[in-house]
Structures are given as C-alpha cells and as structure tokens.
mmCIF file as Biopython writes it, N, C-alpha, C and O atoms, coordinates in Angstrom:
data_model
#
loop_
_atom_site.group_PDB
_atom_site.id
_atom_site.type_symbol
_atom_site.label_atom_id
_atom_site.label_alt_id
_atom_site.label_comp_id
_atom_site.label_asym_id
_atom_site.label_entity_id
_atom_site.label_seq_id
_atom_site.pdbx_PDB_ins_code
_atom_site.Cartn_x
_atom_site.Cartn_y
_atom_site.Cartn_z
_atom_site.occupancy
_atom_site.B_iso_or_equiv
_atom_site.auth_seq_id
_atom_site.auth_asym_id
_atom_site.pdbx_PDB_model_num
ATOM 1   N N  . UNK A ? 1  ? 0.934   -1.222 -0.088  1.0 0.0 1  A 1 
ATOM 2   C CA . UNK A ? 1  ? -0.042  -0.120 -0.275  1.0 0.0 1  A 1 
ATOM 3   C C  . UNK A ? 1  ? 0.500   1.444  0.093   1.0 0.0 1  A 1 
ATOM 4   O O  . UNK A ? 1  ? 0.714   1.796  1.253   1.0 0.0 1  A 1 
ATOM 5   N N  . UNK A ? 2  ? 0.643   2.121  -0.812  1.0 0.0 2  A 1 
ATOM 6   C CA . UNK A ? 2  ? 1.379   3.376  -0.984  1.0 0.0 2  A 1 
ATOM 7   C C  . UNK A ? 2  ? 1.003   4.580  0.161   1.0 0.0 2  A 1 
ATOM 8   O O  . UNK A ? 2  ? -0.170  4.948  0.236   1.0 0.0 2  A 1 
ATOM 9   N N  . UNK A ? 3  ? 1.860   5.079  0.899   1.0 0.0 3  A 1 
ATOM 10  C CA . UNK A ? 3  ? 2.239   5.715  2.140   1.0 0.0 3  A 1 
ATOM 11  C C  . UNK A ? 3  ? 2.121   7.074  1.559   1.0 0.0 3  A 1 
ATOM 12  O O  . UNK A ? 3  ? 1.014   7.592  1.707   1.0 0.0 3  A 1 
ATOM 13  N N  . UNK A ? 4  ? 2.786   7.584  1.093   1.0 0.0 4  A 1 
ATOM 14  C CA . UNK A ? 4  ? 3.185   8.895  0.246   1.0 0.0 4  A 1 
ATOM 15  C C  . UNK A ? 4  ? 2.975   9.258  -1.273  1.0 0.0 4  A 1 
ATOM 16  O O  . UNK A ? 4  ? 3.183   8.475  -2.199  1.0 0.0 4  A 1 
ATOM 17  N N  . UNK A ? 5  ? 2.648   10.224 -1.366  1.0 0.0 5  A 1 
ATOM 18  C CA . UNK A ? 5  ? 2.535   10.672 -3.145  1.0 0.0 5  A 1 
ATOM 19  C C  . UNK A ? 5  ? 3.140   10.335 -4.094  1.0 0.0 5  A 1 
ATOM 20  O O  . UNK A ? 5  ? 4.345   10.429 -3.858  1.0 0.0 5  A 1 
ATOM 21  N N  . UNK A ? 6  ? 2.974   10.045 -4.895  1.0 0.0 6  A 1 
ATOM 22  C CA . UNK A ? 6  ? 3.982   9.742  -6.139  1.0 0.0 6  A 1 
ATOM 23  C C  . UNK A ? 6  ? 3.740   10.693 -7.115  1.0 0.0 6  A 1 
ATOM 24  O O  . UNK A ? 6  ? 2.545   10.900 -7.323  1.0 0.0 6  A 1 
ATOM 25  N N  . UNK A ? 7  ? 4.579   11.370 -7.814  1.0 0.0 7  A 1 
ATOM 26  C CA . UNK A ? 7  ? 4.500   11.832 -9.238  1.0 0.0 7  A 1 
ATOM 27  C C  . UNK A ? 7  ? 4.061   11.455 -9.984  1.0 0.0 7  A 1 
ATOM 28  O O  . UNK A ? 7  ? 3.563   12.246 -10.785 1.0 0.0 7  A 1 
ATOM 29  N N  . UNK A ? 8  ? 3.940   9.977  -10.241 1.0 0.0 8  A 1 
ATOM 30  C CA . UNK A ? 8  ? 3.624   8.430  -10.834 1.0 0.0 8  A 1 
ATOM 31  C C  . UNK A ? 8  ? 1.778   8.979  -11.287 1.0 0.0 8  A 1 
ATOM 32  O O  . UNK A ? 8  ? 1.411   8.778  -12.445 1.0 0.0 8  A 1 
ATOM 33  N N  . UNK A ? 9  ? 1.236   9.340  -10.732 1.0 0.0 9  A 1 
ATOM 34  C CA . UNK A ? 9  ? -0.633  9.146  -10.293 1.0 0.0 9  A 1 
ATOM 35  C C  . UNK A ? 9  ? -0.748  10.894 -11.219 1.0 0.0 9  A 1 
ATOM 36  O O  . UNK A ? 9  ? -1.302  10.939 -12.317 1.0 0.0 9  A 1 
ATOM 37  N N  . UNK A ? 10 ? -0.414  11.611 -10.856 1.0 0.0 10 A 1 
ATOM 38  C CA . UNK A ? 10 ? -0.613  12.805 -12.114 1.0 0.0 10 A 1 
ATOM 39  C C  . UNK A ? 10 ? -0.228  13.013 -13.135 1.0 0.0 10 A 1 
ATOM 40  O O  . UNK A ? 10 ? -0.871  13.752 -13.880 1.0 0.0 10 A 1 
ATOM 41  N N  . UNK A ? 11 ? 0.892   12.470 -13.511 1.0 0.0 11 A 1 
ATOM 42  C CA . UNK A ? 11 ? 1.953   12.338 -14.736 1.0 0.0 11 A 1 
ATOM 43  C C  . UNK A ? 11 ? 0.743   11.363 -15.318 1.0 0.0 11 A 1 
ATOM 44  O O  . UNK A ? 11 ? -0.126  11.629 -16.149 1.0 0.0 11 A 1 
ATOM 45  N N  . UNK A ? 12 ? 0.946   10.389 -14.733 1.0 0.0 12 A 1 
ATOM 46  C CA . UNK A ? 12 ? -0.122  9.030  -15.518 1.0 0.0 12 A 1 
ATOM 47  C C  . UNK A ? 12 ? -1.416  9.316  -15.943 1.0 0.0 12 A 1 
ATOM 48  O O  . UNK A ? 12 ? -1.965  8.713  -16.866 1.0 0.0 12 A 1 
ATOM 49  N N  . UNK A ? 13 ? -2.046  10.440 -15.140 1.0 0.0 13 A 1 
ATOM 50  C CA . UNK A ? 13 ? -3.723  11.185 -15.798 1.0 0.0 13 A 1 
ATOM 51  C C  . UNK A ? 13 ? -3.366  12.183 -16.813 1.0 0.0 13 A 1 
ATOM 52  O O  . UNK A ? 13 ? -4.150  12.466 -17.719 1.0 0.0 13 A 1 
ATOM 53  N N  . UNK A ? 14 ? -2.080  12.786 -16.682 1.0 0.0 14 A 1 
ATOM 54  C CA . UNK A ? 14 ? -2.138  13.650 -18.097 1.0 0.0 14 A 1 
ATOM 55  C C  . UNK A ? 14 ? -1.333  13.355 -18.554 1.0 0.0 14 A 1 
ATOM 56  O O  . UNK A ? 14 ? -0.606  14.252 -18.981 1.0 0.0 14 A 1 
ATOM 57  N N  . UNK A ? 15 ? -0.844  11.689 -18.815 1.0 0.0 15 A 1 
ATOM 58  C CA . UNK A ? 15 ? -0.754  11.272 -20.255 1.0 0.0 15 A 1 
ATOM 59  C C  . UNK A ? 15 ? -1.157  10.330 -20.789 1.0 0.0 15 A 1 
ATOM 60  O O  . UNK A ? 15 ? -0.610  9.766  -21.737 1.0 0.0 15 A 1 
ATOM 61  N N  . UNK A ? 16 ? -2.711  9.857  -19.981 1.0 0.0 16 A 1 
ATOM 62  C CA . UNK A ? 16 ? -3.514  9.199  -20.130 1.0 0.0 16 A 1 
ATOM 63  C C  . UNK A ? 16 ? -4.824  10.079 -21.434 1.0 0.0 16 A 1 
ATOM 64  O O  . UNK A ? 16 ? -5.495  9.663  -22.378 1.0 0.0 16 A 1 
ATOM 65  N N  . UNK A ? 17 ? -4.667  11.144 -20.905 1.0 0.0 17 A 1 
ATOM 66  C CA . UNK A ? 17 ? -5.663  12.344 -21.520 1.0 0.0 17 A 1 
ATOM 67  C C  . UNK A ? 17 ? -5.026  12.125 -22.582 1.0 0.0 17 A 1 
ATOM 68  O O  . UNK A ? 17 ? -5.433  11.493 -23.557 1.0 0.0 17 A 1 
ATOM 69  N N  . UNK A ? 18 ? -3.572  12.849 -22.383 1.0 0.0 18 A 1 
ATOM 70  C CA . UNK A ? 18 ? -2.856  13.089 -23.971 1.0 0.0 18 A 1 
ATOM 71  C C  . UNK A ? 18 ? -3.187  12.039 -25.082 1.0 0.0 18 A 1 
ATOM 72  O O  . UNK A ? 18 ? -3.654  12.361 -26.174 1.0 0.0 18 A 1 
ATOM 73  N N  . UNK A ? 19 ? -2.855  10.533 -24.643 1.0 0.0 19 A 1 
ATOM 74  C CA . UNK A ? 19 ? -3.015  9.353  -25.296 1.0 0.0 19 A 1 
ATOM 75  C C  . UNK A ? 19 ? -4.275  9.576  -25.829 1.0 0.0 19 A 1 
ATOM 76  O O  . UNK A ? 19 ? -4.429  9.889  -27.009 1.0 0.0 19 A 1 
ATOM 77  N N  . UNK A ? 20 ? -5.456  9.397  -24.815 1.0 0.0 20 A 1 
ATOM 78  C CA . UNK A ? 20 ? -6.500  9.048  -25.422 1.0 0.0 20 A 1 
ATOM 79  C C  . UNK A ? 20 ? -7.213  10.560 -26.513 1.0 0.0 20 A 1 
ATOM 80  O O  . UNK A ? 20 ? -7.940  10.539 -27.506 1.0 0.0 20 A 1 
ATOM 81  N N  . UNK A ? 21 ? -6.747  11.427 -25.939 1.0 0.0 21 A 1 
ATOM 82  C CA . UNK A ? 21 ? -6.771  12.652 -27.279 1.0 0.0 21 A 1 
ATOM 83  C C  . UNK A ? 21 ? -5.997  12.456 -28.760 1.0 0.0 21 A 1 
ATOM 84  O O  . UNK A ? 21 ? -6.405  13.049 -29.759 1.0 0.0 21 A 1 
ATOM 85  N N  . UNK A ? 22 ? -5.048  11.721 -28.783 1.0 0.0 22 A 1 
ATOM 86  C CA . UNK A ? 22 ? -4.344  11.474 -29.814 1.0 0.0 22 A 1 
ATOM 87  C C  . UNK A ? 22 ? -5.054  10.132 -30.643 1.0 0.0 22 A 1 
ATOM 88  O O  . UNK A ? 22 ? -5.022  10.019 -31.869 1.0 0.0 22 A 1 
ATOM 89  N N  . UNK A ? 23 ? -5.720  9.110  -29.676 1.0 0.0 23 A 1 
ATOM 90  C CA . UNK A ? 23 ? -5.801  7.910  -30.345 1.0 0.0 23 A 1 
ATOM 91  C C  . UNK A ? 23 ? -7.367  8.271  -30.914 1.0 0.0 23 A 1 
ATOM 92  O O  . UNK A ? 23 ? -7.733  7.529  -31.826 1.0 0.0 23 A 1 
ATOM 93  N N  . UNK A ? 24 ? -8.272  9.251  -30.516 1.0 0.0 24 A 1 
ATOM 94  C CA . UNK A ? 24 ? -9.759  9.684  -31.111 1.0 0.0 24 A 1 
ATOM 95  C C  . UNK A ? 24 ? -8.932  10.848 -32.253 1.0 0.0 24 A 1 
ATOM 96  O O  . UNK A ? 24 ? -9.864  11.061 -33.028 1.0 0.0 24 A 1 
ATOM 97  N N  . UNK A ? 25 ? -8.375  11.245 -32.500 1.0 0.0 25 A 1 
ATOM 98  C CA . UNK A ? 25 ? -7.847  12.209 -33.430 1.0 0.0 25 A 1 
ATOM 99  C C  . UNK A ? 25 ? -7.315  10.975 -34.241 1.0 0.0 25 A 1 
ATOM 100 O O  . UNK A ? 25 ? -7.408  11.377 -35.401 1.0 0.0 25 A 1 
ATOM 101 N N  . UNK A ? 26 ? -6.930  10.002 -34.278 1.0 0.0 26 A 1 
ATOM 102 C CA . UNK A ? 26 ? -6.598  9.385  -35.140 1.0 0.0 26 A 1 
ATOM 103 C C  . UNK A ? 26 ? -7.654  8.289  -35.809 1.0 0.0 26 A 1 
ATOM 104 O O  . UNK A ? 26 ? -7.575  7.771  -36.922 1.0 0.0 26 A 1 
ATOM 105 N N  . UNK A ? 27 ? -8.420  8.143  -35.037 1.0 0.0 27 A 1 
ATOM 106 C CA . UNK A ? 27 ? -9.634  7.354  -34.974 1.0 0.0 27 A 1 
ATOM 107 C C  . UNK A ? 27 ? -10.550 8.125  -35.959 1.0 0.0 27 A 1 
ATOM 108 O O  . UNK A ? 27 ? -11.200 7.645  -36.888 1.0 0.0 27 A 1 
ATOM 109 N N  . UNK A ? 28 ? -10.467 9.426  -35.563 1.0 0.0 28 A 1 
ATOM 110 C CA . UNK A ? 28 ? -11.715 10.717 -36.423 1.0 0.0 28 A 1 
ATOM 111 C C  . UNK A ? 28 ? -10.348 11.042 -37.913 1.0 0.0 28 A 1 
ATOM 112 O O  . UNK A ? 28 ? -10.851 11.899 -38.639 1.0 0.0 28 A 1 
ATOM 113 N N  . UNK A ? 29 ? -9.583  10.816 -38.215 1.0 0.0 29 A 1 
ATOM 114 C CA . UNK A ? 29 ? -8.967  11.621 -38.903 1.0 0.0 29 A 1 
ATOM 115 C C  . UNK A ? 29 ? -8.693  9.994  -40.249 1.0 0.0 29 A 1 
ATOM 116 O O  . UNK A ? 29 ? -8.482  10.040 -41.461 1.0 0.0 29 A 1 
ATOM 117 N N  . UNK A ? 30 ? -8.820  8.840  -39.365 1.0 0.0 30 A 1 
ATOM 118 C CA . UNK A ? 30 ? -8.214  7.808  -40.707 1.0 0.0 30 A 1 
ATOM 119 C C  . UNK A ? 30 ? -9.800  6.736  -40.693 1.0 0.0 30 A 1 
ATOM 120 O O  . UNK A ? 30 ? -10.280 6.346  -41.758 1.0 0.0 30 A 1 
ATOM 121 N N  . UNK A ? 31 ? -10.351 6.434  -39.514 1.0 0.0 31 A 1 
ATOM 122 C CA . UNK A ? 31 ? -11.173 5.545  -39.588 1.0 0.0 31 A 1 
ATOM 123 C C  . UNK A ? 31 ? -12.591 5.896  -39.744 1.0 0.0 31 A 1 
ATOM 124 O O  . UNK A ? 31 ? -13.381 4.993  -40.021 1.0 0.0 31 A 1 
ATOM 125 N N  . UNK A ? 32 ? -13.175 7.609  -39.538 1.0 0.0 32 A 1 
ATOM 126 C CA . UNK A ? 32 ? -14.574 8.052  -39.693 1.0 0.0 32 A 1 
ATOM 127 C C  . UNK A ? 32 ? -14.543 8.462  -41.693 1.0 0.0 32 A 1 
ATOM 128 O O  . UNK A ? 32 ? -15.533 8.662  -42.397 1.0 0.0 32 A 1 
ATOM 129 N N  . UNK A ? 33 ? -13.521 8.466  -41.997 1.0 0.0 33 A 1 
ATOM 130 C CA . UNK A ? 33 ? -13.815 8.448  -43.573 1.0 0.0 33 A 1 
ATOM 131 C C  . UNK A ? 33 ? -14.315 7.495  -44.283 1.0 0.0 33 A 1 
ATOM 132 O O  . UNK A ? 33 ? -15.267 7.668  -45.043 1.0 0.0 33 A 1 
ATOM 133 N N  . UNK A ? 34 ? -13.516 6.001  -44.049 1.0 0.0 34 A 1 
ATOM 134 C CA . UNK A ? 34 ? -13.673 5.280  -44.296 1.0 0.0 34 A 1 
ATOM 135 C C  . UNK A ? 34 ? -14.774 4.506  -43.901 1.0 0.0 34 A 1 
ATOM 136 O O  . UNK A ? 34 ? -15.080 3.550  -44.613 1.0 0.0 34 A 1 
ATOM 137 N N  . UNK A ? 35 ? -15.527 4.790  -42.726 1.0 0.0 35 A 1 
ATOM 138 C CA . UNK A ? 35 ? -17.160 4.113  -42.365 1.0 0.0 35 A 1 
ATOM 139 C C  . UNK A ? 35 ? -18.084 4.687  -42.280 1.0 0.0 35 A 1 
ATOM 140 O O  . UNK A ? 35 ? -19.113 4.238  -41.776 1.0 0.0 35 A 1 
ATOM 141 N N  . UNK A ? 36 ? -17.897 6.321  -42.953 1.0 0.0 36 A 1 
ATOM 142 C CA . UNK A ? 36 ? -18.876 6.979  -42.841 1.0 0.0 36 A 1 
ATOM 143 C C  . UNK A ? 36 ? -20.139 6.796  -44.029 1.0 0.0 36 A 1 
ATOM 144 O O  . UNK A ? 36 ? -21.347 6.964  -43.866 1.0 0.0 36 A 1 
ATOM 145 N N  . UNK A ? 37 ? -19.559 6.480  -45.001 1.0 0.0 37 A 1 
ATOM 146 C CA . UNK A ? 37 ? -20.843 5.724  -45.969 1.0 0.0 37 A 1 
ATOM 147 C C  . UNK A ? 37 ? -21.263 4.623  -45.935 1.0 0.0 37 A 1 
ATOM 148 O O  . UNK A ? 37 ? -21.859 4.179  -46.916 1.0 0.0 37 A 1 
ATOM 149 N N  . UNK A ? 38 ? -21.095 3.946  -44.923 1.0 0.0 38 A 1 
ATOM 150 C CA . UNK A ? 38 ? -21.644 2.480  -44.452 1.0 0.0 38 A 1 
ATOM 151 C C  . UNK A ? 38 ? -22.945 2.573  -43.588 1.0 0.0 38 A 1 
ATOM 152 O O  . UNK A ? 38 ? -23.154 3.490  -42.794 1.0 0.0 38 A 1 
ATOM 153 N N  . UNK A ? 39 ? -23.612 1.756  -43.772 1.0 0.0 39 A 1 
ATOM 154 C CA . UNK A ? 39 ? -25.412 2.254  -42.843 1.0 0.0 39 A 1 
ATOM 155 C C  . UNK A ? 39 ? -25.063 2.424  -41.165 1.0 0.0 39 A 1 
ATOM 156 O O  . UNK A ? 39 ? -24.135 2.067  -40.439 1.0 0.0 39 A 1 
ATOM 157 N N  . UNK A ? 40 ? -26.111 3.038  -41.010 1.0 0.0 40 A 1 
ATOM 158 C CA . UNK A ? 40 ? -25.815 2.928  -39.411 1.0 0.0 40 A 1 
ATOM 159 C C  . UNK A ? 40 ? -26.090 1.887  -38.491 1.0 0.0 40 A 1 
ATOM 160 O O  . UNK A ? 40 ? -26.441 2.233  -37.363 1.0 0.0 40 A 1 
ATOM 161 N N  . UNK A ? 41 ? -26.001 0.675  -38.751 1.0 0.0 41 A 1 
ATOM 162 C CA . UNK A ? 41 ? -26.363 -0.347 -38.159 1.0 0.0 41 A 1 
ATOM 163 C C  . UNK A ? 41 ? -24.576 -1.287 -38.084 1.0 0.0 41 A 1 
ATOM 164 O O  . UNK A ? 41 ? -24.096 -1.986 -37.191 1.0 0.0 41 A 1 
ATOM 165 N N  . UNK A ? 42 ? -23.995 -0.852 -39.507 1.0 0.0 42 A 1 
ATOM 166 C CA . UNK A ? 42 ? -22.820 -1.267 -39.628 1.0 0.0 42 A 1 
ATOM 167 C C  . UNK A ? 42 ? -21.898 -0.516 -38.546 1.0 0.0 42 A 1 
ATOM 168 O O  . UNK A ? 42 ? -21.022 -0.874 -37.759 1.0 0.0 42 A 1 
ATOM 169 N N  . UNK A ? 43 ? -22.352 0.372  -38.795 1.0 0.0 43 A 1 
ATOM 170 C CA . UNK A ? 43 ? -21.177 1.461  -38.164 1.0 0.0 43 A 1 
ATOM 171 C C  . UNK A ? 43 ? -20.768 1.155  -36.479 1.0 0.0 43 A 1 
ATOM 172 O O  . UNK A ? 43 ? -19.700 0.999  -35.886 1.0 0.0 43 A 1 
ATOM 173 N N  . UNK A ? 44 ? -22.062 1.162  -36.113 1.0 0.0 44 A 1 
ATOM 174 C CA . UNK A ? 44 ? -22.128 0.914  -34.844 1.0 0.0 44 A 1 
ATOM 175 C C  . UNK A ? 44 ? -21.252 -0.174 -34.037 1.0 0.0 44 A 1 
ATOM 176 O O  . UNK A ? 44 ? -20.861 0.135  -32.911 1.0 0.0 44 A 1 
ATOM 177 N N  . UNK A ? 45 ? -20.911 -1.519 -34.610 1.0 0.0 45 A 1 
ATOM 178 C CA . UNK A ? 45 ? -20.263 -2.219 -33.933 1.0 0.0 45 A 1 
ATOM 179 C C  . UNK A ? 45 ? -18.396 -2.246 -34.115 1.0 0.0 45 A 1 
ATOM 180 O O  . UNK A ? 45 ? -17.634 -2.992 -33.500 1.0 0.0 45 A 1 
ATOM 181 N N  . UNK A ? 46 ? -18.063 -1.319 -35.019 1.0 0.0 46 A 1 
ATOM 182 C CA . UNK A ? 46 ? -16.985 -1.207 -35.321 1.0 0.0 46 A 1 
ATOM 183 C C  . UNK A ? 46 ? -16.793 0.029  -34.657 1.0 0.0 46 A 1 
ATOM 184 O O  . UNK A ? 46 ? -15.582 0.001  -34.439 1.0 0.0 46 A 1 
ATOM 185 N N  . UNK A ? 47 ? -17.373 1.472  -34.035 1.0 0.0 47 A 1 
ATOM 186 C CA . UNK A ? 47 ? -17.156 2.039  -33.500 1.0 0.0 47 A 1 
ATOM 187 C C  . UNK A ? 47 ? -17.177 1.850  -31.899 1.0 0.0 47 A 1 
ATOM 188 O O  . UNK A ? 47 ? -16.711 2.610  -31.050 1.0 0.0 47 A 1 
ATOM 189 N N  . UNK A ? 48 ? -17.757 0.788  -31.749 1.0 0.0 48 A 1 
ATOM 190 C CA . UNK A ? 48 ? -18.037 -0.043 -29.974 1.0 0.0 48 A 1 
ATOM 191 C C  . UNK A ? 48 ? -16.479 -0.344 -29.675 1.0 0.0 48 A 1 
ATOM 192 O O  . UNK A ? 48 ? -15.687 0.007  -28.800 1.0 0.0 48 A 1 
ATOM 193 N N  . UNK A ? 49 ? -16.421 -1.165 -30.824 1.0 0.0 49 A 1 
ATOM 194 C CA . UNK A ? 49 ? -14.408 -2.244 -30.931 1.0 0.0 49 A 1 
ATOM 195 C C  . UNK A ? 49 ? -13.311 -1.127 -30.811 1.0 0.0 49 A 1 
ATOM 196 O O  . UNK A ? 49 ? -12.347 -1.222 -30.051 1.0 0.0 49 A 1 
ATOM 197 N N  . UNK A ? 50 ? -13.604 0.160  -31.808 1.0 0.0 50 A 1 
ATOM 198 C CA . UNK A ? 50 ? -12.582 1.238  -31.782 1.0 0.0 50 A 1 
ATOM 199 C C  . UNK A ? 50 ? -12.559 2.116  -30.242 1.0 0.0 50 A 1 
ATOM 200 O O  . UNK A ? 50 ? -11.576 2.762  -29.879 1.0 0.0 50 A 1 
ATOM 201 N N  . UNK A ? 51 ? -13.810 1.996  -29.454 1.0 0.0 51 A 1 
ATOM 202 C CA . UNK A ? 51 ? -14.095 2.736  -28.405 1.0 0.0 51 A 1 
ATOM 203 C C  . UNK A ? 51 ? -13.846 1.390  -26.957 1.0 0.0 51 A 1 
ATOM 204 O O  . UNK A ? 51 ? -13.928 1.574  -25.742 1.0 0.0 51 A 1 
ATOM 205 N N  . UNK A ? 52 ? -13.643 0.550  -27.455 1.0 0.0 52 A 1 
ATOM 206 C CA . UNK A ? 52 ? -13.015 -0.719 -26.094 1.0 0.0 52 A 1 
ATOM 207 C C  . UNK A ? 52 ? -11.760 -0.854 -26.429 1.0 0.0 52 A 1 
ATOM 208 O O  . UNK A ? 52 ? -11.133 -0.750 -25.375 1.0 0.0 52 A 1 
ATOM 209 N N  . UNK A ? 53 ? -10.974 -1.041 -27.366 1.0 0.0 53 A 1 
ATOM 210 C CA . UNK A ? 53 ? -9.548  -1.203 -27.811 1.0 0.0 53 A 1 
ATOM 211 C C  . UNK A ? 53 ? -8.498  -0.167 -26.911 1.0 0.0 53 A 1 
ATOM 212 O O  . UNK A ? 53 ? -7.368  -0.559 -26.622 1.0 0.0 53 A 1 
ATOM 213 N N  . UNK A ? 54 ? -8.766  0.570  -26.689 1.0 0.0 54 A 1 
ATOM 214 C CA . UNK A ? 54 ? -7.743  1.348  -25.999 1.0 0.0 54 A 1 
ATOM 215 C C  . UNK A ? 54 ? -7.880  1.345  -24.699 1.0 0.0 54 A 1 
ATOM 216 O O  . UNK A ? 54 ? -7.490  2.295  -24.020 1.0 0.0 54 A 1 
ATOM 217 N N  . UNK A ? 55 ? -8.669  -0.126 -23.989 1.0 0.0 55 A 1 
ATOM 218 C CA . UNK A ? 55 ? -8.956  -0.064 -23.064 1.0 0.0 55 A 1 
ATOM 219 C C  . UNK A ? 55 ? -7.914  -1.519 -22.619 1.0 0.0 55 A 1 
ATOM 220 O O  . UNK A ? 55 ? -7.780  -1.879 -21.449 1.0 0.0 55 A 1 
ATOM 221 N N  . UNK A ? 56 ? -7.529  -1.925 -23.305 1.0 0.0 56 A 1 
ATOM 222 C CA . UNK A ? 56 ? -6.239  -2.942 -23.651 1.0 0.0 56 A 1 
ATOM 223 C C  . UNK A ? 56 ? -4.996  -2.913 -22.319 1.0 0.0 56 A 1 
ATOM 224 O O  . UNK A ? 56 ? -4.745  -3.674 -21.384 1.0 0.0 56 A 1 
ATOM 225 N N  . UNK A ? 57 ? -4.344  -1.455 -22.873 1.0 0.0 57 A 1 
ATOM 226 C CA . UNK A ? 57 ? -3.459  -1.782 -22.157 1.0 0.0 57 A 1 
ATOM 227 C C  . UNK A ? 57 ? -3.504  -0.902 -20.825 1.0 0.0 57 A 1 
ATOM 228 O O  . UNK A ? 57 ? -2.544  -0.636 -20.102 1.0 0.0 57 A 1 
ATOM 229 N N  . UNK A ? 58 ? -4.677  -0.556 -20.679 1.0 0.0 58 A 1 
ATOM 230 C CA . UNK A ? 58 ? -4.897  0.152  -19.467 1.0 0.0 58 A 1 
ATOM 231 C C  . UNK A ? 58 ? -4.299  -0.477 -18.259 1.0 0.0 58 A 1 
ATOM 232 O O  . UNK A ? 58 ? -3.569  0.074  -17.435 1.0 0.0 58 A 1 
ATOM 233 N N  . UNK A ? 59 ? -4.727  -1.751 -18.271 1.0 0.0 59 A 1 
ATOM 234 C CA . UNK A ? 59 ? -4.140  -2.394 -16.639 1.0 0.0 59 A 1 
ATOM 235 C C  . UNK A ? 59 ? -2.701  -2.553 -16.699 1.0 0.0 59 A 1 
ATOM 236 O O  . UNK A ? 59 ? -2.410  -2.391 -15.514 1.0 0.0 59 A 1 
ATOM 237 N N  . UNK A ? 60 ? -2.005  -2.690 -17.090 1.0 0.0 60 A 1 
ATOM 238 C CA . UNK A ? 60 ? -0.304  -2.348 -17.093 1.0 0.0 60 A 1 
ATOM 239 C C  . UNK A ? 60 ? 0.090   -0.761 -17.046 1.0 0.0 60 A 1 
ATOM 240 O O  . UNK A ? 60 ? 1.235   -0.483 -16.688 1.0 0.0 60 A 1 
ATOM 241 N N  . UNK A ? 61 ? -0.893  0.379  -17.426 1.0 0.0 61 A 1 
ATOM 242 C CA . UNK A ? 61 ? -0.496  1.364  -17.256 1.0 0.0 61 A 1 
ATOM 243 C C  . UNK A ? 61 ? -1.088  1.988  -16.048 1.0 0.0 61 A 1 
ATOM 244 O O  . UNK A ? 61 ? -0.536  2.993  -15.601 1.0 0.0 61 A 1 
ATOM 245 N N  . UNK A ? 62 ? -2.338  1.426  -15.360 1.0 0.0 62 A 1 
ATOM 246 C CA . UNK A ? 62 ? -2.625  1.389  -14.350 1.0 0.0 62 A 1 
ATOM 247 C C  . UNK A ? 62 ? -1.768  0.965  -12.969 1.0 0.0 62 A 1 
ATOM 248 O O  . UNK A ? 62 ? -1.825  1.677  -11.966 1.0 0.0 62 A 1 
ATOM 249 N N  . UNK A ? 63 ? -0.980  -0.246 -13.014 1.0 0.0 63 A 1 
ATOM 250 C CA . UNK A ? 63 ? -0.094  -0.808 -12.785 1.0 0.0 63 A 1 
ATOM 251 C C  . UNK A ? 63 ? 0.952   0.002  -12.158 1.0 0.0 63 A 1 
ATOM 252 O O  . UNK A ? 63 ? 1.189   0.313  -10.991 1.0 0.0 63 A 1 
ATOM 253 N N  . UNK A ? 64 ? 1.453   0.225  -13.176 1.0 0.0 64 A 1 
ATOM 254 C CA . UNK A ? 64 ? 2.603   1.234  -13.365 1.0 0.0 64 A 1 
ATOM 255 C C  . UNK A ? 64 ? 2.104   2.584  -12.479 1.0 0.0 64 A 1 
ATOM 256 O O  . UNK A ? 64 ? 2.826   3.025  -11.585 1.0 0.0 64 A 1 
ATOM 257 N N  . UNK A ? 65 ? 1.136   3.040  -12.724 1.0 0.0 65 A 1 
ATOM 258 C CA . UNK A ? 65 ? 0.825   4.329  -11.944 1.0 0.0 65 A 1 
ATOM 259 C C  . UNK A ? 65 ? 0.943   4.085  -10.529 1.0 0.0 65 A 1 
ATOM 260 O O  . UNK A ? 65 ? 1.509   5.026  -9.974  1.0 0.0 65 A 1 
ATOM 261 N N  . UNK A ? 66 ? 0.689   3.379  -9.937  1.0 0.0 66 A 1 
ATOM 262 C CA . UNK A ? 66 ? 0.375   2.454  -8.543  1.0 0.0 66 A 1 
ATOM 263 C C  . UNK A ? 66 ? 1.721   1.723  -7.963  1.0 0.0 66 A 1 
ATOM 264 O O  . UNK A ? 66 ? 1.878   1.511  -6.761  1.0 0.0 66 A 1 
ATOM 265 N N  . UNK A ? 67 ? 2.483   1.434  -8.770  1.0 0.0 67 A 1 
ATOM 266 C CA . UNK A ? 67 ? 3.816   0.791  -8.109  1.0 0.0 67 A 1 
ATOM 267 C C  . UNK A ? 67 ? 4.932   0.926  -9.070  1.0 0.0 67 A 1 
ATOM 268 O O  . UNK A ? 67 ? 5.955   0.278  -8.847  1.0 0.0 67 A 1 
ATOM 269 N N  . UNK A ? 68 ? 4.861   1.679  -10.102 1.0 0.0 68 A 1 
ATOM 270 C CA . UNK A ? 68 ? 6.119   1.801  -10.966 1.0 0.0 68 A 1 
ATOM 271 C C  . UNK A ? 68 ? 6.723   0.699  -11.709 1.0 0.0 68 A 1 
ATOM 272 O O  . UNK A ? 68 ? 7.721   0.696  -12.430 1.0 0.0 68 A 1 
ATOM 273 N N  . UNK A ? 69 ? 5.898   -0.255 -11.380 1.0 0.0 69 A 1 
ATOM 274 C CA . UNK A ? 69 ? 6.101   -1.638 -12.095 1.0 0.0 69 A 1 
ATOM 275 C C  . UNK A ? 69 ? 5.594   -1.516 -13.109 1.0 0.0 69 A 1 
ATOM 276 O O  . UNK A ? 69 ? 4.933   -0.478 -13.126 1.0 0.0 69 A 1 
ATOM 277 N N  . UNK A ? 70 ? 5.521   -2.459 -14.676 1.0 0.0 70 A 1 
ATOM 278 C CA . UNK A ? 70 ? 5.120   -2.708 -15.984 1.0 0.0 70 A 1 
ATOM 279 C C  . UNK A ? 70 ? 4.117   -3.775 -15.656 1.0 0.0 70 A 1 
ATOM 280 O O  . UNK A ? 70 ? 3.158   -3.970 -16.403 1.0 0.0 70 A 1 
ATOM 281 N N  . UNK A ? 71 ? 4.341   -4.583 -14.385 1.0 0.0 71 A 1 
ATOM 282 C CA . UNK A ? 71 ? 3.899   -5.925 -14.723 1.0 0.0 71 A 1 
ATOM 283 C C  . UNK A ? 71 ? 2.835   -6.310 -13.384 1.0 0.0 71 A 1 
ATOM 284 O O  . UNK A ? 71 ? 2.268   -7.402 -13.340 1.0 0.0 71 A 1 
#
C-alpha cells in the first residue's frame, strides 16, 4: 500500500488524457471517412470496438501508476 504521494499518479493521468486525445484524433482522421458511407447499423460495431480497444493496455498502465512496475 502506498503511504506517500507519488509523481506517477498526476503524470499518468495527464499522459492518459493526452494518449486518448491522440487516439481519438487518429480514429476521427482515418476511420471516420472510411466508415462514413456505411449504414448506421454497420458503423455501430466498428465504433464500439474502437471505443473499447484503448482499454487493452490500460491495466498495465494503471499498475505502473500505482507501483512503478509494468507487471
């Protein structure tokens, strides 16, 4: 259990927000024009998958924020 504040928490939050902004920009720039002509019901699973895929590396990142180790 952490007893003292660490720089990793605020730095990790800022890094996470920056990474999400970059990811959203990449999706908007590359995926949106490619998918825009599809019917709405075909777009839904693609955007759901793209909205969830950023969660995959999040567990290890949160572990790093708490412990300083990647695993």
